[in-house]
N, C-alpha and C positions, 0 to 999 in steps of 0.2 A: 520709583522706577516702574516702568510698564515693560513686562516681558512676556514674550510670545515663545511658548513651548510647543513645536510640531509634533504632528504623530504620537500624542499621549495614547490614544486608542488607536487600535488599526481599523483598517476599512470593514473587517469581518466583525470587530467587535461594534462598531459604530451601526451596522446593518442589524446585528444582535439586538442593540439598545432601540433601536427605532422600530423594530418588528414589535418588542415587547412593550414599548409605549404606545404603540398604536392602539391597543386594547385597553389600556387603564383608564379608569374614571377620574378626569381631571376637574379640579375646583378652582374657586376664584382666590387668585394669589394674594388677595389682600389678608388671607388667614393668616399668615406669617409676616405680616407688615405692622410697624410700628404705627403711633399717631399720625405722625407727618408723612411719612411714606405712604401710607394707605391712601392720602389724597391724590398722588402722583401715580399710584400704582395701578395698572389695567394691564393684565395678564391672566393667565391660568398656570396651576402648578400641580404636580402630585402631591396628594395629601402627605403631610410629614409623617414619618412613621410607617408608611403603607410598605407591605413585604416586598413589593417589586423594587419600590424605589430604595428600598436597604439593600436588596440582593444587587443591582445596579450599581448602587454607590459604594459597596465593597469592592467591586470589580475597578472601579476608580481609584479607591485608596490601596489597591495592591499595585496597581500601575503606577501612582505617584511614588510608592514606597521604594520603585525599582529605577526611577527617573532621576539622573545625576543632576539634570539642570534645576528640577524643582527643589531637591534636597539642598543644593548649594544656595539657590536664590531664596527659598522660605526658610531653612534652618528650622523646619518645623518641630514643634513640641506636642501640639495637638489640632488635629483637623476636624471640623465638624462634618459630620455624614452629609454627603452631596445630596441636594435637592434638585428638582427637574422642573423646568418651565417652557411655557408655548406660548408664541405670539402669531396672531393672526388676525385678519379684518380690519386693520389699522391699530390695533391693540399697541401700547408704548407705555413706559415707565419713565415719568420725567424726572428732573434734576432731585437726587437723594444724597444722601450718605449712610452709608452701611452703620447699624447701632455697635457702640464699641464692645459691647458684651453679648454674647447669644446663650441661650440655655442648650444642652442637648435633650432633647425631647425624651421624657421618660425617666432623665437619670435627676439627680440633684446637683449636677456638673454643669460649669459655665466655662465659655471660652472667650478670651479676649482677641477681636478680629482684627488683627495686624495687617493682615492680609486678605484682600476679596479675589476670587478665583471664577472664570468661566470657562466651560469646556463646549465648544459649539458641538452639534449633532446633524447639522443641515449645513450643506454646500451653500456659499453665496449665490450661485446661480438659481437655486431653489426659490430665493424669496427678494422681494424689494423692500428696500429699509432695513430696519433691525440692527443699524451699528450700534456697538457699545462705545458710547462717546465718554472719555474719561478725561477730567479735570473742568475747569471753568473757561469763560471766554477768554480767548487770548491766548491760551494754554492747554487747546483740546487736542486729544488723541482720538481718532476714529478707528474702531477694531472691527471688522467681520472676516472671521477666519475659516478656513475649510474645516469639515468635519472632522473630529477628531483631535484638534488642534486646541490648545488652551491659552488663555490671557491671566497673568497674575498681575495684581498691581495693589496699591497701598489702599487699606481699608477706610480710610479717613479722607480720600479724595470724592469730592463732587462728581458725580456720574449718572448717566441716562441712557434708557434705550429707544433708538428713535422708532416711529410708527411702522409697523410691517403694513405695506399697502398691497403686497401681491405673495401669496405662497405662505408658508409656516417656517416660523423661526424657533428651533427647538436646542435647548442645552441644558448642560447640567451646571449648577453654581453651589460655591461653598466658600467658609472662611477658614483661615489658619492663623493658630496662634504661634508665633516664632519663638524660638529659644532667646532672640534678639529682638528686643521690642522697638530700638530706634532705627528708622529708615535709613538714616546716612549710615550708620554702623554697617547694617545688613548689606548696603551698597559695597562698601568698601570690601566687607569680606567676599563678596561674590565676585567682584573684578578681581582680587587677589587670588582666590582659589581658580577661576579661570586662566589666569597668567601662569600660575603654578602648572597646572595641567598642561598648557602650551609648552611651557618650558620642557617639561618632561617629555613630550612626544618629539620635540626636536632633538633630543638627546643632550640637553645643557649638563654642565658640569654637575654632578652628583653632589657633590659636598655643599657646593653653592643652594641647591635646591632644597637640601635639607634644611640649612639655615633658615631658607626662606619659609618654608614648611612651618618650622619652629615658631617664627614671628606670628604666622598666620593662627597656629594653635594657641598662641599665648593670648592674642586678641580675644580669639574665642572664649578663652578661659575668663578673661576680664568681663565680657559684654555680655556672656550668656546665662541664662537662668534654665535650670533644667529639674 
């Protein structure tokens, strides 16, 4: 499932992020790439653990915690602190798959990367290229979203970032360990939850909605680790 979450950050928040990131020192993105990914990766990043990155990342985490669509789709158990990258001057990131387990810098903890996320911080009109391409040939989805919008997708999916031939592509990215490891089960629960919410908004029979909610939560009890 590839899910777009519009407006995770407001226009004012995006402007604040961009102003702050405009004065930070960027490093080669290969610093956080594995052996294979480093051969395909050509971008710049804010150093992992940088105070500014931590501060802005905490804002993102706070917004995620309030976003019903994200909670429903990801069923998050742990979220890795967001990182920040930029592409310009023809830079790109070729086909790769994110590592299945990533450490939390400065701690002994590791997170399973069930879901990958990109939060766009530049509007599409500001740069050419830079599409996030999710999937393999014949089953690809190209994503290029307005600033403040988030895309969430399976962490085990092949993906790439197309070369940026004009302007600057600025984004945050991070990974999520879900309470529900299996993508099919997560999708069932997400669709179930959305249907329940829609029924509630239309004033459907309360007793029937309660029974359906019971089915949802019993499935979640069966499938979730916490």
